[in-house]
C-alpha positions in Angstrom: 64.8 -25.7 -45.9 63.3 -22.7 -44.0 66.2 -22.6 -41.6 68.6 -22.6 -44.6 66.7 -19.6 -46.1 66.9 -17.7 -42.8 70.7 -18.3 -42.6 71.1 -17.1 -46.2 69.6 -13.7 -45.3 72.1 -13.3 -42.5 75.3 -14.4 -44.3 76.5 -10.8 -44.8 76.2 -10.1 -41.1 76.8 -12.0 -37.9 73.2 -12.5 -37.0 71.8 -15.9 -35.8 68.4 -17.1 -34.9 69.1 -15.6 -31.4 70.3 -12.2 -32.6 68.7 -9.7 -34.9 72.1 -8.3 -36.0 73.7 -5.0 -35.1 73.2 -3.4 -38.5 69.5 -2.9 -37.7 70.3 -0.7 -34.7 70.1 2.6 -36.5 67.8 5.5 -37.2 64.7 4.0 -38.7 65.6 0.6 -37.3 65.7 -0.9 -33.9 66.2 1.3 -30.8 69.4 0.2 -29.0 68.5 -1.1 -25.6 70.7 -2.8 -23.0 69.8 -4.6 -19.8 69.8 -2.1 -17.0 68.7 0.8 -19.2 65.9 2.9 -17.7 63.0 4.8 -19.3 60.5 7.4 -18.3 62.7 9.1 -15.7 63.8 5.8 -14.2 60.3 4.2 -13.8 61.0 1.3 -16.1 64.3 -0.7 -15.9 65.1 -3.2 -18.6 65.5 -6.8 -17.2 65.9 -9.0 -20.2 65.3 -9.4 -23.9 62.2 -11.6 -24.6 62.6 -11.9 -28.4 62.8 -10.1 -31.7 61.2 -10.1 -35.1 61.7 -8.2 -38.3 59.7 -5.2 -37.0 60.5 -5.0 -33.3 62.3 -6.3 -30.3 60.5 -7.2 -27.1 62.0 -6.4 -23.7 60.9 -7.2 -20.2 61.1 -4.1 -17.9 60.5 -3.7 -14.2 58.1 -1.0 -13.2 59.8 0.6 -10.2 56.6 2.4 -9.1 54.3 -0.6 -9.0 56.7 -3.5 -8.6 
């Protein structure tokens, strides 16, 4: 039942349980991040997406200064 309710909220988009949907990547929504992106002048490099929720996405990043 809960899975069916989750699917109903995503019918108008192409989101699945593994994808938060691209419509949320906008001002006031998720910040668009891709594997290989770097932050803080190249110190942090995105390695993979760990998960997502209704208020955030969680990314694994490599710290190039501290390994």
